[in-house]
N, C-alpha and C positions, 0 to 999 in steps of 0.2 A: 521760723527756723527751729528745727528740732535740736535740743541741747544734749541729748543722750546718744551714746554710741549704739544703743540697742536698735535704733531705726535702720542701721546699715544692714540688718538682716532682712528687711523688707525686700521681697522679690527673690530671696535665696531659697534653694531647695534643701530640705533636710536629707542628708546623704547617709548618715549613720547615727546609731544610738549605741553608746557603750556604757554598760553597767560595770563600774570599777569599785569593787569592794564596798565602800561606804559613800560613794558619790556617783553622779551621772554626768556623762558628756554627750552633748548633741553636736554633731559635725555638720557644717554647711559648706561642703566642698572646699575645705581648708580653713575656714573660720570655725572656731570652737566656742561653744557656750557650756561652761562647767557649772553644775548645780551641786553645791555642798549641802543644801537642804533639798529633800526630795520634793519635786514639784507635783502639783495636782495635774491630771490630764483630763481635759473636758472633751467628750465626744458625745454627740447627740444630746440627750438630756441627763446623762450620767457623769458625775465627777468620779475619777478614779484616783486612789491614793495608794502609796507604797504599802504593800501588805494585802491589798485587795486582790482577789482572784481576777485575773484579766488585766491588771495594771500594766504589766510589761507588754502584753499584746496590744493594748490601746496605744501605748507610747510607740512601739515599733510600727504600728499601723500608720503612723504619720510619716514614715520614711518614704521619700519620693514626692511628698507634698511641698508646696511652695508657701513661704511666709506671705500672708496677705497684709498683716499689720502687726505693729508692736505697741506696747503701752508700758509706761513706767511712771508710777506716781504712788504717793503714800496710801491711797485708798485701795488700789488694785494690786500693788506690788509690781512684779515684772511679768508681763504677759506677751507671749508669742502666739499669734493667731494664724492658723492654717485654714485651708478650705474645709478640711475634714475634722477640725478640732482646735484645741489650744493647749498650751503648756503654761501653767501659772505658778509663780513662786511668790507666796505671801505667807511667810511662816508665823506661827505663834511662838511666843518666847520659849516654850518647852521643846520646840523643834530645832532650836539653835544648838549646834554641836561643835562649833569652832569659831574662829575669828572672821570667817568669810561666809557669805550667803551664796554668792555666785560670782563668776568671772567670765568675761567675754574677750576673746582674741579675734580681731578681724584681720584677715590676711588678704592683701590686695596684690595678686601676682603680677598684674599689669605694671604696677609701679614699684613692686618689691617692698611695700610698706606693711607694717604690722602695727595696729593700734590695739589698746586694751583698756578694760575698765573692770574694777573690782567693786562689788557691793558688800558693805559690812553693816552689822547691826549698829544702830545709833548714828548712821551717816546717811545723807541724801534721802533717797526713797524710803529708807528704813530708820529714819531719825528717831522715831518714838519707840524703837525696838532695841532695848539694851539688855 
């Protein structure tokens, strides 16, 4: 049994990417993954990082793709894998800019439920990162 909420993105389609001043939001048809640390985008053999020419294109190129799997652990950080690439949040200490690394809101319209999870430095997946 999976113990993290991240797995609920499995099978969901990335419907929008929003660049909001100093953070990023990935929308999955009503469920939202907010990144307060800029993720790496893996496509083909190239990792893309914020500031790289093509970073935004690589990220937006995942719109319409379906989540194949997710991973959350202290070695990989938070990973959302798509058919055409992956989004990875595994920050170095100097990349931390606030009290939160990421946040996930899962909305289930069939039941009217909303679940959420917040990842912070020094807790859970990022226990060694303070």
